[in-house]
C-alpha positions as CSV (number, residue, x, y, z in Angstrom):
1,M,2.4,-14.5,1.0
2,T,4.6,-12.0,-0.6
3,N,8.3,-11.9,0.6
4,L,9.2,-8.4,1.8
5,V,12.3,-6.8,0.4
6,D,14.3,-3.9,1.5
7,A,12.6,-0.4,1.1
8,E,14.8,0.7,-1.9
9,T,14.1,-2.5,-3.8
10,A,10.4,-2.1,-3.1
11,L,10.6,1.5,-4.5
12,E,12.4,0.3,-7.6
13,E,9.6,-2.3,-8.2
14,V,6.8,0.1,-7.6
15,L,8.3,2.6,-10.0
16,A,8.8,0.0,-12.6
17,L,5.2,-1.1,-12.3
18,L,3.8,2.4,-12.4
19,E,4.4,2.5,-16.2
20,T,2.8,-0.9,-16.9
21,P,0.6,-1.8,-13.9
22,P,-0.2,-5.5,-13.4
23,Q,-3.6,-7.1,-14.2
24,P,-5.9,-6.4,-11.3
25,G,-6.3,-9.5,-9.1
26,S,-3.3,-11.2,-10.3
27,P,-0.4,-12.3,-8.0
28,E,1.7,-9.5,-9.5
29,D,-1.0,-7.0,-8.6
30,E,-1.0,-8.3,-5.0
31,R,2.8,-8.0,-4.8
32,F,2.5,-4.5,-6.2
33,G,0.0,-3.5,-3.5
34,V,2.3,-4.9,-0.8
35,M,5.4,-3.1,-2.2
36,L,3.4,0.2,-2.6
37,R,2.3,0.0,1.1
38,Q,5.9,-0.9,2.1
39,V,7.3,2.2,0.3
40,L,4.7,4.5,1.8
41,A,5.4,3.2,5.3
42,A,9.2,3.5,4.8
43,S,8.8,7.1,3.5
44,I,7.2,8.4,6.7
45,S,9.4,9.5,9.6
46,D,9.1,7.7,12.8
47,D,8.9,11.0,14.7
48,G,5.5,12.1,13.2
49,E,4.3,14.7,10.8
50,D,6.6,17.5,11.9
51,A,9.8,15.5,11.5
52,D,12.1,16.0,8.6
53,E,11.5,13.6,5.7
54,A,15.2,12.9,5.7
55,D,14.6,11.0,9.0
56,A,12.5,8.4,7.1
57,V,13.9,5.0,6.3
58,L,13.2,5.9,2.7
59,P,13.1,9.6,2.0
60,I,11.3,10.3,-1.2
61,D,10.2,13.5,-3.0
62,N,6.9,14.9,-1.6
63,S,5.4,14.9,-5.2
64,L,6.2,11.2,-5.6
65,R,4.7,10.4,-2.2
66,Q,1.5,12.2,-3.1
67,R,1.3,10.3,-6.4
68,L,1.9,7.0,-4.6
69,E,-0.7,7.9,-1.9
70,A,-3.3,8.7,-4.5
71,L,-2.7,5.4,-6.2
72,A,-3.0,3.6,-2.9
73,R,-6.3,5.4,-2.2
74,R,-7.6,4.4,-5.6
75,R,-6.6,0.8,-5.0
76,D,-8.2,0.7,-1.6
77,A,-11.4,2.3,-2.7
78,A,-12.4,-0.9,-4.5
79,N,-12.2,-2.7,-1.1
80,P,-13.1,-0.4,1.7
81,F,-13.0,-3.3,4.3
82,G,-9.3,-4.0,3.6
83,E,-8.3,-7.6,3.3
84,N,-11.8,-8.9,4.1
85,P,-14.0,-8.1,1.1
86,N,-17.1,-9.3,3.0
87,G,-16.9,-6.6,5.6
88,L,-16.0,-6.4,9.3
89,G,-18.7,-8.7,10.6
90,P,-17.0,-12.0,9.6
91,T,-13.7,-10.8,11.2
92,L,-15.6,-10.3,14.4
93,G,-17.4,-13.5,14.3
94,M,-20.7,-12.0,13.4
95,D,-23.2,-13.0,10.6
96,I,-24.3,-9.7,9.1
97,R,-26.3,-11.3,6.2
98,R,-30.0,-10.5,6.1
99,S,-32.2,-13.3,7.3
């Protein structure tokens, strides 16, 4: 499990790793994914879409947020079922394999 850090430290780590991304599947890559999700979550205001971005825990530039969101979507595209690469069936206790 990756230890969470404060939002500003997570942003610094994400920005540093944008230039030289870690090897996919490595522990560093897993940490990068966790930090990326943390930064994106911290950059969203608690009051919803209409709120001022300055209300967010970690206000970041809109262009940077879009760049990070695009990166997160590309990372998630490889695993559409999130943390369970075998799909949703096993998480629900179902066997979805063909007999």
